[in-house]
N, C-alpha and C positions, 0 to 999 in steps of 0.2 A: 452163755454171755448175757451180762445184763442187759434186762429188758430196756428198749429206748437208744441198745447202741448199732450203729449199721458201722458194716466192713466193706469198704471198696475197692476192687486192683484196679489201679492206673498202670497201663502199660508203662515200665519203665522207672516208676516210680513209687512200687511195692504197695502197700497195705495201708490206706488211711482210716481212720476212724472216727465216727462221726457220733455225736450225741445231741439226739432232741430233744434233752429233758439235761437240767443239770444236774439231777437228782440222779439218774444214769451215770452220770460221770461217775461222780463220789462211788454210787454202789459198786459200781467195776472196779474202783480203786479199795474198795475195802474188803470185796470179796476175794481180789485177787481173779478177776475174770479181763481184763482189761486186755483187748484181743491184741497179740504181739508182745505183751507185756511179760518175760521171762525173769522177772526177777525174784530170788529167791525159786523157781522152778526145779523140779528132780531132773527135767532131762534141759536145764539150759546147755546153749552152746558156748563154747569160749570165744 
């Protein structure tokens, strides 16, 4: 997971992804390490 990324779990709401640094969001998108983002993943679920 990209540096600067925090994932919290809220009961009934699933995962919430927060970024304490805008560049962390950009890096997570660029590297495909955004938590919960399965676009293009080999284990993608229907």
